[in-house]
C-alpha positions as YAML, in Angstrom:
chain: A
units: angstrom
residues:
- id: 1
  name: MET
  ca: [-72.28, 15.76, -55.57]
- id: 2
  name: PRO
  ca: [-71.16, 16.31, -59.16]
- id: 3
  name: VAL
  ca: [-68.00, 14.44, -60.18]
- id: 4
  name: GLU
  ca: [-66.15, 17.77, -60.45]
- id: 5
  name: SER
  ca: [-66.82, 18.48, -56.75]
- id: 6
  name: LEU
  ca: [-65.55, 15.03, -55.78]
- id: 7
  name: LYS
  ca: [-62.33, 15.64, -57.72]
- id: 8
  name: CYS
  ca: [-61.82, 18.89, -55.80]
- id: 9
  name: LEU
  ca: [-61.94, 17.03, -52.47]
- id: 10
  name: PRO
  ca: [-58.99, 14.92, -51.25]
- id: 11
  name: LYS
  ca: [-59.63, 11.19, -51.62]
- id: 12
  name: PRO
  ca: [-59.31, 10.43, -47.85]
- id: 13
  name: ILE
  ca: [-61.93, 13.11, -47.10]
- id: 14
  name: PHE
  ca: [-64.17, 11.83, -49.91]
- id: 15
  name: PHE
  ca: [-64.16, 8.27, -48.60]
- id: 16
  name: GLY
  ca: [-64.61, 9.52, -45.04]
- id: 17
  name: ARG
  ca: [-67.76, 11.46, -45.99]
- id: 18
  name: SER
  ca: [-69.18, 8.68, -48.16]
...
């Protein structure tokens, strides 16, 4: 994902999907 998309997602969700 582009960095912009990652910023749109909440951090807990981002780490959970990583």
